Rosetta silent file (secondary structure, phi, psi, omega in degrees, C-alpha in Angstrom):
SEQUENCE: MTDALFDMEPLERPGRGQAAAGKKKWGGRDSTKARAHCRTLLPAACPSCGGMITAEDPEDTWHAGHLEDRGQGGSDSLGNIVPEHARCNTSAGGKLGAAITNGNKVAVDWVRERTLKWWP
SCORE:     score description
SCORE:     0.000 S_00000001
   1 L     0.000  133.604  178.753    0.001    0.005    0.012 S_00000001
   2 L  -106.737  144.132  178.562    1.373    3.433   -0.903 S_00000001
   3 L   -89.289  126.409 -176.871    0.653    6.567    0.994 S_00000001
   4 H   -63.908  -22.817  179.358   -0.691    9.219   -1.362 S_00000001
   5 H   -63.499  -36.461 -176.106    1.134   11.897    0.615 S_00000001
   6 H  -104.142    6.733  173.562    4.516   10.692   -0.554 S_00000001
   7 L   -84.633   93.215 -179.667    3.520    9.719   -4.107 S_00000001
   8 L  -125.292  144.339  175.823    5.096   12.593   -6.001 S_00000001
   9 L   -77.770  142.518  179.454    6.366   12.700   -9.525 S_00000001
  10 L   -68.406  145.092  177.683   10.072   13.590   -9.684 S_00000001
  11 L   -77.822  136.136  176.788   10.901   17.110  -10.730 S_00000001
  12 L   -94.095  126.684 -179.612   12.743   17.532  -13.992 S_00000001
  13 L   -78.000  139.236  178.316   15.617   19.994  -13.745 S_00000001
  14 L   -58.189  137.139  173.540   15.831   22.519  -16.636 S_00000001
  15 L    80.612    4.294 -177.916   18.395   21.645  -19.268 S_00000001
  16 L  -121.702   22.343  178.178   18.860   18.047  -18.097 S_00000001
  17 L   -79.852 -165.448 -176.396   16.247   16.281  -20.182 S_00000001
  18 H   -70.071  -27.574 -179.750   16.915   13.913  -23.013 S_00000001
  19 H   -65.906  -39.391 -179.603   17.712   16.787  -25.406 S_00000001
  20 H   -80.435  -16.350 -176.038   20.660   17.956  -23.246 S_00000001
  21 H   -67.601  -31.131 -178.303   21.842   14.387  -22.531 S_00000001
  22 L   -83.677   -7.492 -175.761   23.282   13.950  -26.070 S_00000001
  23 L   -82.818  138.110  176.546   25.313   17.153  -26.061 S_00000001
  24 L   -92.149  165.961  179.259   29.037   16.943  -25.565 S_00000001
  25 L   -67.112  153.833 -179.453   31.071   19.493  -23.632 S_00000001
  26 L   -99.391  128.973  175.648   32.286   22.609  -25.379 S_00000001
  27 L   153.196 -173.901  177.783   36.041   23.238  -25.448 S_00000001
  28 L    63.739 -126.716 -176.112   39.410   22.012  -26.614 S_00000001
  29 H   -66.980  -32.600  178.546   39.650   21.593  -30.363 S_00000001
  30 H   -60.725  -48.382 -177.257   36.028   22.802  -30.924 S_00000001
  31 H   -67.476  -32.739  177.475   36.753   26.188  -29.434 S_00000001
  32 H   -66.448  -42.042  176.465   39.972   26.537  -31.417 S_00000001
  33 H   -64.255  -39.925 -179.799   38.056   25.901  -34.647 S_00000001
  34 H   -62.536  -43.716 -179.652   35.347   28.300  -33.534 S_00000001
  35 H   -66.577  -37.008  177.485   37.814   31.116  -32.843 S_00000001
  36 H   -62.945  -40.736  176.131   39.479   30.561  -36.250 S_00000001
  37 H   -63.020  -40.726 -177.952   36.084   30.846  -37.882 S_00000001
  38 H   -68.416  -33.765  176.961   35.306   34.030  -35.950 S_00000001
  39 H   -60.252  -30.556  179.427   38.594   35.678  -37.005 S_00000001
  40 H   -74.474  -17.557  179.857   37.412   35.415  -40.632 S_00000001
  41 H   -88.476  -10.973 -175.577   34.260   37.323  -39.648 S_00000001
  42 L   -73.605  143.862   -0.049   36.086   40.299  -38.117 S_00000001
  43 L   -76.819  147.940 -177.494   35.311   43.174  -37.966 S_00000001
  44 E  -149.838  158.054  177.233   31.875   42.305  -36.620 S_00000001
  45 E   -90.459  138.079  177.298   29.342   43.677  -34.177 S_00000001
  46 L   -64.272  130.145 -179.670   28.834   41.908  -30.825 S_00000001
  47 L   -67.915  -20.202 -175.628   25.333   40.257  -30.929 S_00000001
  48 L   -87.282  -50.629 -172.768   24.788   41.166  -27.234 S_00000001
  49 L  -111.722  -12.097  179.716   25.812   44.810  -26.956 S_00000001
  50 L    84.606   -4.586  177.037   26.334   45.907  -30.557 S_00000001
  51 L   -66.139  151.528  179.372   29.928   47.086  -29.988 S_00000001
  52 E   -80.503  141.957  173.715   32.480   46.489  -32.706 S_00000001
  53 E  -118.758  122.612 -178.034   35.071   43.753  -32.472 S_00000001
  54 L  -116.490  169.365 -178.838   37.995   44.233  -34.823 S_00000001
  55 L   -67.035  -23.121 -178.637   41.023   42.188  -35.816 S_00000001
  56 L   -81.689  -13.073  178.861   43.236   44.669  -33.853 S_00000001
  57 L   -65.826  143.077  175.215   41.446   43.882  -30.540 S_00000001
  58 L   -58.614  145.510 -177.111   43.430   41.608  -28.201 S_00000001
  59 H   -61.475  -26.888 -176.637   42.427   37.939  -28.423 S_00000001
  60 H   -83.854   -1.678 -179.883   41.445   37.823  -24.731 S_00000001
  61 H   -92.936  -10.123  179.828   38.799   40.541  -25.131 S_00000001
  62 E  -136.134  151.830  177.936   36.465   38.475  -27.324 S_00000001
  63 E  -118.504  166.555  168.388   35.084   34.903  -27.388 S_00000001
  64 E   -86.457  101.938 -174.621   33.541   32.670  -29.982 S_00000001
  65 E  -101.985  163.187  179.344   29.934   33.007  -28.832 S_00000001
  66 E   -96.688  135.302  172.526   26.703   31.278  -29.867 S_00000001
  67 L   -63.066  -50.415  173.719   23.847   33.207  -31.488 S_00000001
  68 L  -108.437  114.942 -173.680   21.454   30.702  -29.877 S_00000001
  69 L   -55.599  145.141  176.484   22.922   29.559  -26.583 S_00000001
  70 H   -59.069  -36.065 -179.798   23.719   25.895  -26.134 S_00000001
  71 H   -66.795  -20.626  179.421   21.706   25.928  -22.940 S_00000001
  72 H  -102.299   11.828  176.293   18.676   27.030  -24.928 S_00000001
  73 L   101.280    7.681  179.751   19.071   24.295  -27.571 S_00000001
  74 L   -73.756  158.558 -177.956   21.550   25.995  -29.951 S_00000001
  75 L   -99.631  175.619  176.699   24.027   23.928  -31.919 S_00000001
  76 L  -100.527   17.870 -179.969   27.773   24.134  -32.351 S_00000001
  77 L   -69.884  154.688 -175.652   27.554   24.567  -36.099 S_00000001
  78 H   -64.346  -22.868  175.709   29.612   27.377  -37.607 S_00000001
  79 H   -69.457  -16.425 -178.154   26.419   29.200  -38.648 S_00000001
  80 H  -103.202    0.731 -175.268   25.577   29.636  -34.980 S_00000001
  81 E  -111.048  128.364 -178.904   28.991   30.892  -33.888 S_00000001
  82 E  -140.463  158.698  173.902   29.957   34.577  -33.983 S_00000001
  83 E   -67.127  136.569 -179.045   32.541   36.839  -32.274 S_00000001
  84 E  -142.331  142.242  178.020   31.232   38.180  -28.970 S_00000001
  85 E   -56.841  144.086 -178.169   32.806   40.338  -26.288 S_00000001
  86 H   -58.388  -45.533 -176.819   34.172   38.232  -23.407 S_00000001
  87 H   -67.525  -34.936  177.403   32.176   40.163  -20.798 S_00000001
  88 H   -67.718  -42.081 -177.373   28.950   39.850  -22.809 S_00000001
  89 H   -66.719  -44.446 -176.585   29.452   36.103  -23.375 S_00000001
  90 H   -73.447  -32.696  178.181   30.248   35.308  -19.704 S_00000001
  91 H   -71.371  -33.387  175.704   27.402   37.448  -18.366 S_00000001
  92 H   -64.398  -43.339  178.636   24.899   35.700  -20.626 S_00000001
  93 H   -63.923  -37.917  178.169   25.995   32.347  -19.247 S_00000001
  94 H   -66.629  -38.196  178.105   25.719   33.682  -15.708 S_00000001
  95 H   -66.151  -40.183  179.155   22.224   34.921  -16.275 S_00000001
  96 H   -66.719  -41.325  179.716   21.161   31.550  -17.701 S_00000001
  97 H   -62.657  -42.750  179.609   22.787   29.726  -14.783 S_00000001
  98 H   -64.236  -40.576  179.977   21.058   31.995  -12.290 S_00000001
  99 H   -65.211  -38.149  176.626   17.704   31.435  -13.932 S_00000001
 100 H   -65.070  -46.364 -178.672   18.183   27.635  -13.735 S_00000001
 101 H   -61.778  -48.124 -179.403   19.303   27.860  -10.078 S_00000001
 102 H   -64.701  -35.490  176.553   16.422   30.132   -9.153 S_00000001
 103 H   -65.515  -37.282  179.395   13.986   27.896  -10.977 S_00000001
 104 H   -68.729  -38.294  178.792   15.285   24.886   -9.014 S_00000001
 105 H   -63.582  -41.668  179.338   14.857   26.786   -5.734 S_00000001
 106 H   -64.448  -42.816 -178.942   11.233   27.632   -6.517 S_00000001
 107 H   -65.191  -40.076 -179.487   10.604   24.011   -7.419 S_00000001
 108 H   -67.207  -43.209  175.904   12.221   22.711   -4.233 S_00000001
 109 H   -58.929  -41.016 -179.467   10.273   25.183   -2.094 S_00000001
 110 H   -64.926  -40.614  176.877    7.073   24.051   -3.747 S_00000001
 111 H   -68.805  -40.188 -179.700    7.810   20.393   -2.940 S_00000001
 112 H   -65.014  -38.073  179.578    8.809   21.217    0.611 S_00000001
 113 H   -69.357  -39.763 -178.570    5.569   23.152    1.118 S_00000001
 114 H   -66.008  -35.885 -176.620    3.539   20.318   -0.417 S_00000001
 115 H   -86.688  -27.979 -177.883    5.114   17.640    1.791 S_00000001
 116 H   -83.717  -26.656 -177.267    5.230   19.525    5.105 S_00000001
 117 L   -95.602   60.654 -179.368    1.675   20.822    5.161 S_00000001
 118 L   -95.665  -10.559 -179.436   -0.017   17.461    5.322 S_00000001
 119 L   -79.885  158.585 -178.951   -1.967   18.029    8.524 S_00000001
 120 L   -70.235    0.000    0.000   -5.560   19.309    8.400 S_00000001
């Protein structure tokens, strides 16, 4: 016999479904190829802030960024990769990570509230 109070469906964490399971990590040789592709696109406007990125800019001031973020289902194809300011690229990832973290906190609070308030 199961107690209905503790029969809960497991919560699915954002970005960890079957779609994200098949994705490999980004880095190493992939990022080297992406940066080489981005160098051919310079000068270009940053997709986040609109500022110009030129070939004269130091390499550490720009990243190979995704037009559609990998966390949002974007691919690693060269058509989705453009030069982006380092600060813009890292802040976008931070905002996405914060949204996922805050979404998990809301979900956990909801489960805690549902399980603790079982008395009449």
